[in-house]
C-alpha positions in Angstrom: 0.0 0.0 0.0 2.8 2.4 0.9 4.4 2.2 -2.6 1.0 2.6 -4.2 0.2 5.6 -2.0 3.5 7.3 -2.8 2.9 6.8 -6.5 -0.4 8.6 -6.1 1.1 11.8 -4.7 1.2 13.4 -1.3 0.0 11.4 1.7 -2.5 13.0 4.1 -3.7 12.3 7.6 -6.9 13.8 9.1 -8.7 13.2 12.4 -12.5 13.3 12.4 -15.6 13.3 14.6 -19.1 12.6 13.2 -22.2 13.9 15.1 -25.8 12.7 14.7 -27.3 9.3 14.9 -24.1 7.6 13.9 -23.6 4.7 16.4 -25.1 1.2 16.3 -24.3 -2.4 15.8 -23.9 -1.9 12.1 -20.9 0.3 12.9 -19.0 -2.5 14.8 -17.0 -5.4 13.5 -14.3 -4.9 10.9 -14.9 -1.1 11.4 -18.4 -1.4 10.0 -19.6 0.3 6.9 -16.9 3.0 7.4 -14.3 0.4 7.2 -15.8 -1.1 4.1 -15.8 2.4 2.5 -12.2 3.0 3.7 -11.1 -0.3 2.1 -13.0 0.5 -1.1 -11.3 3.9 -1.3 -7.8 2.5 -0.3 -7.3 4.5 2.9 -6.2 3.3 6.3 -6.9 4.3 9.9 -9.3 3.6 12.7 -12.8 4.4 14.0 -14.3 4.4 17.5 -17.7 5.0 19.1 -17.5 7.6 21.9 -19.5 7.8 25.1 -21.0 11.1 23.8 -22.7 9.3 21.0 -20.3 10.4 18.3 -17.9 8.5 16.1 -14.3 9.6 16.1 -11.3 8.3 14.0 -8.4 9.0 11.8 -7.9 8.5 8.0 -4.6 8.3 6.2 -3.8 7.8 2.5 -3.3 9.6 -0.8 -4.8 13.1 -0.7 -7.5 12.5 -3.3 -8.6 9.3 -1.5 -8.6 11.0 2.0 -10.7 13.8 0.4 -13.2 11.2 -0.9 -13.4 9.6 2.5 -14.0 13.0 4.1 -16.9 13.6 1.7 -18.4 10.2 2.6 -18.0 10.9 6.3 -19.7 14.3 5.9 -22.6 13.4 3.5 -23.2 9.7 3.2 -22.2 7.6 6.2 -23.5 4.1 7.0 -26.9 3.1 5.7 -28.9 3.8 8.9 -27.0 6.9 10.1 -28.1 10.5 10.2 -25.1 12.8 10.0 -25.7 16.3 11.6 -22.1 17.5 11.1 -18.5 16.3 10.8 -15.6 18.0 12.3 -12.1 17.5 10.8 -8.9 18.4 12.6 -5.1 17.9 12.5 -5.1 17.6 8.7 -1.5 17.3 7.6 0.9 15.9 5.0 2.7 12.8 6.2 5.7 10.9 4.9 4.4 7.4 5.6 1.3 5.6 6.6 1.0 4.8 10.3 -1.5 2.0 9.7 -1.8 -1.1 7.4 -5.6 -1.3 7.4 -8.7 0.1 8.9 -9.7 -1.0 12.4 -12.2 -0.5 15.1 -11.0 0.8 18.5 -12.9 0.1 21.7 
């Protein structure tokens, strides 16, 4: 993945928090639909349900693919979710990926 990512241009990392009705059993296991979307897009990172009812995580990968995942997190989400807003922070260029896949943290 790293060689492929480097061939696609700059690597980006961004943290996110999604607000709305975004938690549920469909969001668990293999990082749920978010993980499926991440794998489809070719990005890596993690996702976690918070006690406040939000979903937080980090996405890393080629800039265009991270931007596509940001759009999905803001507008689409998992099938039964209702996204009120998504906050992105710590967006930066990175020299290498810190993750090899997309995982769920507990």
